VEXSEMI-303155 format. One record per residue (C-alpha): residue number from 1; x, y, z; residue in three letters. Coordinates in steps of 0.1 Angstrom, whole numbers. Layout:
<martis>
<k=NUM	u=X	v=Y	w=Z	r=ala>
...
</martis>
This chain:
<martis>
<k=1	u=100	v=434	w=202	r=met>
<k=2	u=117	v=403	w=179	r=ala>
<k=3	u=142	v=397	w=159	r=asp>
<k=4	u=139	v=402	w=124	r=ala>
<k=5	u=164	v=375	w=111	r=ala>
<k=6	u=193	v=356	w=119	r=gln>
<k=7	u=223	v=338	w=105	r=thr>
<k=8	u=241	v=308	w=110	r=asp>
<k=9	u=267	v=312	w=137	r=asp>
<k=10	u=294	v=305	w=111	r=ala>
<k=11	u=290	v=335	w=91	r=lys>
<k=12	u=297	v=370	w=99	r=pro>
<k=13	u=271	v=389	w=114	r=pro>
<k=14	u=251	v=414	w=94	r=pro>
<k=15	u=263	v=448	w=98	r=gln>
<k=16	u=250	v=484	w=96	r=ile>
<k=17	u=268	v=497	w=64	r=thr>
<k=18	u=271	v=536	w=53	r=asp>
<k=19	u=257	v=520	w=17	r=glu>
<k=20	u=228	v=505	w=36	r=gly>
<k=21	u=218	v=534	w=55	r=val>
<k=22	u=221	v=554	w=21	r=ala>
<k=23	u=199	v=531	w=5	r=arg>
<k=24	u=173	v=531	w=33	r=leu>
<k=25	u=172	v=568	w=31	r=arg>
<k=26	u=165	v=571	w=-6	r=ser>
<k=27	u=130	v=554	w=-2	r=arg>
<k=28	u=118	v=582	w=21	r=ile>
<k=29	u=86	v=591	w=11	r=gly>
<k=30	u=79	v=564	w=-16	r=ile>
<k=31	u=43	v=547	w=-7	r=pro>
<k=32	u=41	v=510	w=-5	r=glu>
<k=33	u=22	v=481	w=2	r=pro>
<k=34	u=22	v=473	w=41	r=his>
<k=35	u=40	v=439	w=51	r=thr>
<k=36	u=9	v=422	w=66	r=ala>
<k=37	u=-31	v=426	w=57	r=pro>
<k=38	u=-53	v=440	w=82	r=pro>
<k=39	u=-64	v=415	w=110	r=his>
<k=40	u=-98	v=434	w=108	r=tyr>
<k=41	u=-114	v=442	w=74	r=leu>
<k=42	u=-146	v=458	w=89	r=arg>
<k=43	u=-146	v=460	w=125	r=pro>
<k=44	u=-177	v=458	w=144	r=asn>
<k=45	u=-187	v=462	w=181	r=glu>
<k=46	u=-174	v=427	w=185	r=asp>
<k=47	u=-141	v=437	w=175	r=ala>
<k=48	u=-142	v=467	w=195	r=phe>
<k=49	u=-148	v=445	w=226	r=arg>
<k=50	u=-122	v=419	w=220	r=ile>
<k=51	u=-94	v=446	w=213	r=val>
<k=52	u=-105	v=464	w=244	r=ala>
<k=53	u=-106	v=429	w=264	r=gln>
<k=54	u=-69	v=422	w=249	r=cys>
<k=55	u=-54	v=450	w=271	r=tyr>
<k=56	u=-79	v=449	w=303	r=gly>
<k=57	u=-103	v=476	w=294	r=asp>
<k=58	u=-141	v=473	w=303	r=asp>
<k=59	u=-154	v=508	w=292	r=asn>
<k=60	u=-189	v=500	w=278	r=pro>
<k=61	u=-185	v=531	w=254	r=leu>
<k=62	u=-166	v=509	w=230	r=trp>
<k=63	u=-189	v=481	w=225	r=cys>
<k=64	u=-223	v=482	w=245	r=asp>
<k=65	u=-248	v=499	w=219	r=pro>
<k=66	u=-276	v=507	w=249	r=ala>
<k=67	u=-246	v=526	w=271	r=tyr>
<k=68	u=-229	v=545	w=239	r=ala>
<k=69	u=-260	v=554	w=220	r=thr>
<k=70	u=-265	v=576	w=252	r=ala>
<k=71	u=-234	v=594	w=249	r=ser>
<k=72	u=-221	v=622	w=229	r=arg>
<k=73	u=-209	v=600	w=200	r=trp>
<k=74	u=-246	v=585	w=198	r=gly>
<k=75	u=-236	v=547	w=194	r=gly>
<k=76	u=-200	v=525	w=199	r=pro>
<k=77	u=-170	v=540	w=188	r=ile>
<k=78	u=-137	v=520	w=186	r=ala>
<k=79	u=-113	v=523	w=216	r=pro>
<k=80	u=-84	v=542	w=201	r=pro>
<k=81	u=-56	v=513	w=201	r=pro>
<k=82	u=-77	v=498	w=176	r=leu>
<k=83	u=-80	v=528	w=151	r=val>
<k=84	u=-44	v=523	w=136	r=gly>
<k=85	u=-19	v=501	w=150	r=gly>
<k=86	u=5	v=484	w=125	r=asp>
<k=87	u=-18	v=455	w=113	r=thr>
<k=88	u=-49	v=457	w=130	r=leu>
<k=89	u=-70	v=476	w=101	r=ile>
<k=90	u=-64	v=493	w=67	r=gly>
<k=91	u=-65	v=478	w=35	r=glu>
<k=92	u=-38	v=492	w=14	r=asp>
<k=93	u=-45	v=520	w=-7	r=glu>
<k=94	u=-15	v=516	w=-28	r=val>
<k=95	u=-15	v=482	w=-35	r=thr>
<k=96	u=18	v=478	w=-55	r=arg>
<k=97	u=50	v=497	w=-56	r=val>
<k=98	u=54	v=520	w=-87	r=ala>
<k=99	u=76	v=506	w=-116	r=asp>
<k=100	u=98	v=534	w=-114	r=glu>
<k=101	u=105	v=523	w=-76	r=his>
<k=102	u=105	v=487	w=-76	r=arg>
<k=103	u=144	v=482	w=-77	r=asp>
<k=104	u=148	v=506	w=-51	r=leu>
<k=105	u=124	v=489	w=-27	r=met>
<k=106	u=135	v=455	w=-33	r=lys>
<k=107	u=146	v=437	w=-1	r=gly>
<k=108	u=157	v=452	w=32	r=asp>
<k=109	u=188	v=475	w=33	r=pro>
<k=110	u=200	v=463	w=66	r=leu>
<k=111	u=190	v=428	w=61	r=arg>
<k=112	u=195	v=404	w=93	r=gly>
<k=113	u=203	v=435	w=115	r=val>
<k=114	u=186	v=430	w=146	r=his>
<k=115	u=148	v=454	w=150	r=ala>
<k=116	u=128	v=461	w=179	r=phe>
<k=117	u=100	v=484	w=182	r=tyr>
<k=118	u=114	v=513	w=202	r=ser>
<k=119	u=88	v=541	w=201	r=ser>
<k=120	u=55	v=553	w=188	r=ser>
<k=121	u=35	v=583	w=180	r=val>
<k=122	u=-1	v=584	w=175	r=arg>
<k=123	u=-30	v=613	w=167	r=glu>
<k=124	u=-65	v=607	w=165	r=trp>
<k=125	u=-88	v=630	w=145	r=tyr>
<k=126	u=-121	v=610	w=143	r=ala>
<k=127	u=-139	v=580	w=159	r=pro>
<k=128	u=-140	v=548	w=140	r=leu>
<k=129	u=-177	v=536	w=139	r=arg>
<k=130	u=-185	v=500	w=134	r=pro>
<k=131	u=-188	v=478	w=103	r=gly>
<k=132	u=-171	v=503	w=79	r=leu>
<k=133	u=-137	v=491	w=56	r=arg>
<k=134	u=-109	v=512	w=68	r=asn>
<k=135	u=-78	v=522	w=45	r=phe>
<k=136	u=-41	v=529	w=50	r=arg>
<k=137	u=-14	v=543	w=35	r=arg>
<k=138	u=22	v=539	w=43	r=asn>
<k=139	u=58	v=554	w=39	r=ala>
<k=140	u=94	v=556	w=54	r=leu>
<k=141	u=92	v=592	w=69	r=val>
<k=142	u=128	v=594	w=87	r=gly>
<k=143	u=161	v=576	w=90	r=val>
<k=144	u=183	v=586	w=118	r=val>
<k=145	u=218	v=570	w=119	r=asp>
<k=146	u=232	v=570	w=159	r=lys>
<k=147	u=256	v=554	w=181	r=pro>
<k=148	u=237	v=535	w=211	r=gly>
<k=149	u=242	v=524	w=247	r=glu>
<k=150	u=230	v=489	w=241	r=phe>
<k=151	u=247	v=478	w=207	r=ala>
<k=152	u=268	v=501	w=191	r=gly>
<k=153	u=259	v=517	w=160	r=arg>
<k=154	u=220	v=516	w=153	r=ser>
<k=155	u=194	v=530	w=131	r=val>
<k=156	u=162	v=548	w=138	r=his>
<k=157	u=138	v=539	w=112	r=glu>
<k=158	u=103	v=559	w=113	r=trp>
<k=159	u=76	v=549	w=94	r=thr>
<k=160	u=44	v=566	w=90	r=ala>
<k=161	u=9	v=549	w=87	r=gln>
<k=162	u=-23	v=571	w=80	r=val>
<k=163	u=-59	v=556	w=81	r=phe>
<k=164	u=-94	v=566	w=67	r=arg>
<k=165	u=-127	v=551	w=66	r=asp>
<k=166	u=-147	v=544	w=33	r=glu>
<k=167	u=-166	v=576	w=38	r=thr>
<k=168	u=-130	v=594	w=31	r=gly>
<k=169	u=-132	v=605	w=68	r=thr>
<k=170	u=-97	v=609	w=81	r=ile>
<k=171	u=-91	v=586	w=114	r=leu>
<k=172	u=-56	v=586	w=124	r=cys>
<k=173	u=-19	v=587	w=120	r=ala>
<k=174	u=8	v=566	w=134	r=gln>
<k=175	u=45	v=566	w=134	r=leu>
<k=176	u=65	v=537	w=141	r=arg>
<k=177	u=101	v=538	w=151	r=asn>
<k=178	u=122	v=506	w=150	r=met>
<k=179	u=153	v=504	w=161	r=ile>
<k=180	u=182	v=485	w=140	r=arg>
<k=181	u=211	v=472	w=159	r=val>
<k=182	u=241	v=453	w=153	r=gln>
<k=183	u=232	v=419	w=171	r=arg>
<k=184	u=267	v=409	w=181	r=glu>
<k=185	u=270	v=440	w=200	r=lys>
<k=186	u=237	v=434	w=218	r=ala>
<k=187	u=253	v=400	w=232	r=arg>
<k=188	u=284	v=413	w=242	r=glu>
<k=189	u=270	v=441	w=262	r=asn>
<k=190	u=247	v=418	w=280	r=lys>
<k=191	u=229	v=449	w=293	r=lys>
<k=192	u=200	v=430	w=310	r=tyr>
<k=193	u=222	v=403	w=329	r=asp>
<k=194	u=217	v=422	w=359	r=ala>
<k=195	u=178	v=420	w=359	r=val>
<k=196	u=166	v=397	w=390	r=ala>
<k=197	u=134	v=379	w=379	r=ile>
<k=198	u=120	v=371	w=415	r=glu>
<k=199	u=88	v=357	w=424	r=pro>
<k=200	u=59	v=382	w=432	r=val>
<k=201	u=54	v=387	w=468	r=ser>
<k=202	u=20	v=381	w=484	r=asp>
<k=203	u=21	v=415	w=496	r=glu>
<k=204	u=26	v=431	w=462	r=leu>
<k=205	u=-2	v=408	w=449	r=leu>
<k=206	u=-25	v=420	w=472	r=ala>
<k=207	u=-17	v=456	w=464	r=glu>
<k=208	u=-25	v=452	w=426	r=val>
<k=209	u=-57	v=434	w=434	r=glu>
<k=210	u=-67	v=462	w=457	r=ala>
<k=211	u=-60	v=485	w=427	r=ala>
<k=212	u=-80	v=463	w=404	r=tyr>
<k=213	u=-107	v=462	w=427	r=ala>
<k=214	u=-109	v=501	w=425	r=ala>
<k=215	u=-104	v=510	w=388	r=glu>
<k=216	u=-132	v=522	w=367	r=gln>
<k=217	u=-136	v=544	w=338	r=pro>
<k=218	u=-150	v=578	w=345	r=arg>
<k=219	u=-177	v=571	w=319	r=gly>
<k=220	u=-205	v=594	w=314	r=ala>
<k=221	u=-192	v=621	w=341	r=glu>
<k=222	u=-177	v=647	w=321	r=pro>
<k=223	u=-145	v=658	w=334	r=arg>
<k=224	u=-150	v=697	w=325	r=trp>
<k=225	u=-115	v=717	w=315	r=trp>
<k=226	u=-121	v=745	w=339	r=glu>
<k=227	u=-121	v=718	w=370	r=asp>
<k=228	u=-83	v=708	w=356	r=val>
<k=229	u=-50	v=720	w=368	r=his>
<k=230	u=-15	v=718	w=362	r=glu>
<k=231	u=-4	v=692	w=385	r=gly>
<k=232	u=-32	v=671	w=389	r=asp>
<k=233	u=-25	v=637	w=387	r=ala>
<k=234	u=-41	v=612	w=365	r=leu>
<k=235	u=-59	v=581	w=382	r=asp>
<k=236	u=-32	v=555	w=385	r=thr>
<k=237	u=-40	v=522	w=370	r=ile>
<k=238	u=-20	v=487	w=374	r=val>
<k=239	u=-12	v=460	w=345	r=lys>
<k=240	u=4	v=426	w=359	r=gly>
<k=241	u=17	v=405	w=371	r=pro>
<k=242	u=26	v=403	w=335	r=leu>
<k=243	u=18	v=363	w=324	r=thr>
<k=244	u=22	v=346	w=294	r=val>
<k=245	u=-16	v=343	w=293	r=thr>
<k=246	u=-16	v=381	w=289	r=asp>
<k=247	u=4	v=375	w=257	r=met>
<k=248	u=-18	v=351	w=243	r=val>
<k=249	u=-51	v=373	w=250	r=cys>
<k=250	u=-30	v=400	w=235	r=trp>
<k=251	u=-27	v=381	w=203	r=his>
<k=252	u=-65	v=372	w=203	r=val>
<k=253	u=-73	v=409	w=200	r=gly>
<k=254	u=-44	v=421	w=184	r=met>
<k=255	u=-37	v=394	w=160	r=gly>
<k=256	u=0	v=381	w=152	r=met>
<k=257	u=13	v=415	w=138	r=gly>
<k=258	u=41	v=427	w=114	r=leu>
<k=259	u=55	v=392	w=103	r=tyr>
<k=260	u=18	v=378	w=98	r=ala>
<k=261	u=25	v=346	w=117	r=val>
<k=262	u=2	v=318	w=111	r=arg>
<k=263	u=-8	v=285	w=123	r=ala>
<k=264	u=0	v=251	w=106	r=leu>
<k=265	u=-3	v=250	w=68	r=lys>
<k=266	u=-6	v=288	w=69	r=leu>
<k=267	u=25	v=290	w=90	r=gly>
<k=268	u=45	v=270	w=65	r=trp>
<k=269	u=36	v=291	w=40	r=lys>
<k=270	u=47	v=321	w=58	r=asn>
<k=271	u=79	v=304	w=65	r=arg>
<k=272	u=83	v=303	w=26	r=gln>
<k=273	u=76	v=339	w=25	r=arg>
<k=274	u=100	v=348	w=53	r=ile>
<k=275	u=124	v=319	w=59	r=pro>
<k=276	u=151	v=341	w=81	r=arg>
<k=277	u=123	v=347	w=106	r=phe>
<k=278	u=123	v=312	w=115	r=tyr>
<k=279	u=147	v=293	w=137	r=his>
<k=280	u=150	v=255	w=149	r=lys>
<k=281	u=136	v=250	w=185	r=asp>
<k=282	u=155	v=222	w=207	r=glu>
<k=283	u=132	v=196	w=188	r=leu>
<k=284	u=144	v=207	w=155	r=gly>
<k=285	u=112	v=224	w=145	r=ile>
<k=286	u=116	v=257	w=126	r=pro>
<k=287	u=94	v=286	w=146	r=asp>
<k=288	u=90	v=322	w=144	r=val>
<k=289	u=115	v=346	w=166	r=met>
<k=290	u=80	v=363	w=181	r=gln>
<k=291	u=86	v=331	w=205	r=arg>
<k=292	u=108	v=352	w=227	r=val>
<k=293	u=77	v=364	w=240	r=his>
<k=294	u=63	v=330	w=257	r=trp>
<k=295	u=94	v=307	w=254	r=asp>
<k=296	u=124	v=320	w=278	r=pro>
<k=297	u=151	v=301	w=257	r=ala>
<k=298	u=145	v=319	w=227	r=tyr>
<k=299	u=144	v=351	w=250	r=ser>
<k=300	u=179	v=342	w=262	r=arg>
<k=301	u=189	v=338	w=228	r=lys>
<k=302	u=182	v=376	w=222	r=ser>
<k=303	u=199	v=387	w=253	r=gly>
<k=304	u=172	v=388	w=279	r=asn>
<k=305	u=172	v=371	w=310	r=pro>
<k=306	u=133	v=356	w=303	r=thr>
<k=307	u=103	v=362	w=282	r=thr>
<k=308	u=89	v=398	w=278	r=phe>
<k=309	u=61	v=420	w=263	r=asp>
<k=310	u=59	v=438	w=232	r=tyr>
<k=311	u=63	v=476	w=235	r=gly>
<k=312	u=27	v=480	w=223	r=arg>
<k=313	u=11	v=465	w=251	r=met>
<k=314	u=22	v=494	w=273	r=arg>
<k=315	u=14	v=516	w=246	r=glu>
<k=316	u=-22	v=505	w=250	r=thr>
<k=317	u=-21	v=506	w=286	r=trp>
<k=318	u=-9	v=542	w=283	r=leu>
<k=319	u=-40	v=549	w=264	r=ile>
<k=320	u=-62	v=530	w=286	r=his>
<k=321	u=-49	v=552	w=316	r=leu>
<k=322	u=-58	v=584	w=296	r=cys>
<k=323	u=-94	v=569	w=283	r=thr>
<k=324	u=-104	v=560	w=323	r=asn>
<k=325	u=-94	v=595	w=335	r=trp>
<k=326	u=-109	v=615	w=306	r=met>
<k=327	u=-143	v=601	w=304	r=gly>
<k=328	u=-166	v=594	w=275	r=asp>
<k=329	u=-171	v=633	w=265	r=asp>
<k=330	u=-131	v=640	w=260	r=ala>
<k=331	u=-112	v=631	w=231	r=trp>
<k=332	u=-77	v=615	w=233	r=leu>
<k=333	u=-58	v=634	w=207	r=trp>
<k=334	u=-21	v=628	w=204	r=lys>
<k=335	u=0	v=604	w=226	r=leu>
<k=336	u=36	v=594	w=221	r=asp>
<k=337	u=54	v=566	w=239	r=cys>
<k=338	u=89	v=550	w=240	r=glu>
<k=339	u=95	v=515	w=249	r=phe>
<k=340	u=126	v=520	w=268	r=arg>
<k=341	u=132	v=490	w=287	r=leu>
<k=342	u=119	v=453	w=286	r=phe>
<k=343	u=86	v=445	w=308	r=asn>
<k=344	u=93	v=407	w=318	r=tyr>
<k=345	u=72	v=379	w=327	r=val>
<k=346	u=61	v=385	w=364	r=gly>
<k=347	u=65	v=422	w=362	r=asp>
<k=348	u=41	v=448	w=375	r=val>
<k=349	u=34	v=477	w=357	r=thr>
<k=350	u=18	v=509	w=374	r=trp>
<k=351	u=6	v=534	w=348	r=met>
<k=352	u=6	v=568	w=363	r=arg>
<k=353	u=3	v=605	w=347	r=gly>
<k=354	u=0	v=643	w=356	r=thr>
<k=355	u=-13	v=673	w=340	r=val>
<k=356	u=16	v=694	w=329	r=val>
<k=357	u=-2	v=720	w=309	r=arg>
<k=358	u=-40	v=738	w=300	r=thr>
<k=359	u=-45	v=755	w=275	r=tyr>
<k=360	u=-66	v=763	w=242	r=leu>
<k=361	u=-52	v=746	w=215	r=ala>
<k=362	u=-54	v=755	w=175	r=asp>
<k=363	u=-91	v=768	w=169	r=gly>
<k=364	u=-98	v=774	w=208	r=gly>
<k=365	u=-99	v=739	w=219	r=arg>
<k=366	u=-97	v=735	w=257	r=pro>
<k=367	u=-69	v=708	w=258	r=ala>
<k=368	u=-45	v=696	w=287	r=val>
<k=369	u=-11	v=680	w=279	r=asp>
<k=370	u=0	v=652	w=304	r=cys>
<k=371	u=30	v=636	w=311	r=glu>
<k=372	u=26	v=596	w=314	r=ile>
<k=373	u=47	v=569	w=322	r=gln>
<k=374	u=46	v=527	w=331	r=gly>
<k=375	u=67	v=522	w=360	r=val>
<k=376	u=73	v=486	w=372	r=asn>
<k=377	u=77	v=472	w=406	r=gln>
<k=378	u=114	v=478	w=408	r=arg>
<k=379	u=106	v=516	w=404	r=gly>
<k=380	u=120	v=518	w=369	r=val>
<k=381	u=101	v=538	w=342	r=val>
<k=382	u=99	v=514	w=310	r=thr>
<k=383	u=75	v=533	w=293	r=ala>
<k=384	u=74	v=572	w=295	r=pro>
<k=385	u=54	v=592	w=271	r=gly>
<k=386	u=32	v=624	w=265	r=his>
<k=387	u=-6	v=629	w=258	r=ala>
<k=388	u=-27	v=657	w=244	r=thr>
<k=389	u=-66	v=655	w=256	r=ile>
<k=390	u=-93	v=675	w=245	r=leu>
<k=391	u=-122	v=683	w=270	r=leu>
<k=392	u=-153	v=694	w=272	r=pro>
<k=393	u=-158	v=729	w=288	r=ser>
<k=394	u=-186	v=750	w=305	r=arg>
<k=395	u=-176	v=781	w=287	r=glu>
<k=396	u=-162	v=768	w=253	r=his>
<k=397	u=-187	v=738	w=248	r=gly>
<k=398	u=-179	v=701	w=240	r=ala>
<k=399	u=-152	v=689	w=226	r=val>
<k=400	u=-144	v=698	w=187	r=arg>
<k=401	u=-124	v=672	w=170	r=leu>
<k=402	u=-89	v=682	w=161	r=pro>
<k=403	u=-79	v=693	w=125	r=glu>
<k=404	u=-64	v=669	w=101	r=val>
<k=405	u=-24	v=679	w=97	r=pro>
<k=406	u=-22	v=705	w=68	r=gly>
<k=407	u=-63	v=704	w=67	r=asn>
<k=408	u=-56	v=674	w=42	r=ala>
<k=409	u=-84	v=657	w=28	r=thr>
<k=410	u=-66	v=626	w=15	r=thr>
<k=411	u=-44	v=601	w=30	r=leu>
<k=412	u=-13	v=612	w=7	r=gln>
<k=413	u=-20	v=648	w=20	r=gly>
<k=414	u=-21	v=637	w=53	r=thr>
<k=415	u=14	v=616	w=49	r=leu>
<k=416	u=28	v=647	w=32	r=glu>
<k=417	u=19	v=669	w=60	r=ala>
<k=418	u=34	v=647	w=88	r=ile>
<k=419	u=62	v=639	w=71	r=ala>
<k=420	u=75	v=675	w=69	r=glu>
<k=421	u=77	v=674	w=108	r=arg>
<k=422	u=105	v=651	w=104	r=tyr>
<k=423	u=143	v=662	w=90	r=pro>
<k=424	u=156	v=637	w=66	r=his>
</martis>
């Protein structure tokens, strides 16, 4: 979650206008290149391992060939957070905007308006195998104009990405909701001033360490669909206390995200490309607004009491909750989550879930729906969500992978089928 831009204090702050919203809506469905190149061009077992480690997952299914070969998958498969993501994989299938759309797609209709990653919807259709090139297609699919508690008028900007590997297998889809808010409203309301940043007690630290010691993936032992019932709890896992080091490790695995942040000369080149994303620090040095995640002074400029996580970190933690519980023979099909409140450095987050439905999904696939959430040490839910998991069954057999939306065989067809779900 980082500011997309900032203006000189002497100038009027950027506003959400009817004209800007209308221009944004006119872009719905138009494919365009992504804003940043993929972090991994041919992700292999090393990439699988590094990504899993960056969110604290030690399941050998992702990266140990000796272990994974004995699984139903016959070898390592990528951890779900790697399959998709904003900049992790996927060379652009559309490498340039079509001539007839070039003027329409220039610039940001809401330029300078604060943006933060609010929520995500993900679906997985097939495993990603090591060493393959991957491709993506991107388009805006929804624009919702609405008032908001935090910052007055806001716009929910839904963008879809769909992915395939070089064999043509459709892998997954991800929808990202960026909420655009007027910055001066966010500052005036000061919603987070009441948040107390306090030292972690020895008692809480001992509780966290005991939970880490007890945590383990279910692994090769199948979790049979017939043995799961509504009301069952998923095995709780813990994340935290959050540190800046956790953010550094996150970037090692996940890259630097949408704004293609780079070091030294490459950082200078990036600043020429998106100068409004850079701000001078107390030493007069231009630096990225992503610094809100590791510099308290920058965080306070954005209206927060101290540094905070990325929303996508908690998304990966919820994925980890599901994959730990479901076992290697199962398949995580769908997961959505909101990044409702900030997760500050020092916070402990408990990832919890409950089975709310067991049923036969499309084609008679044994499935369970779960309500999942991240809850901090204050007892506040910061990341609520839902997941759908396909489980092996004694009666119905091994998991069958889900159908691609609309039975599409291309990224464009997949994108169109998904876009139909979102009114605009």
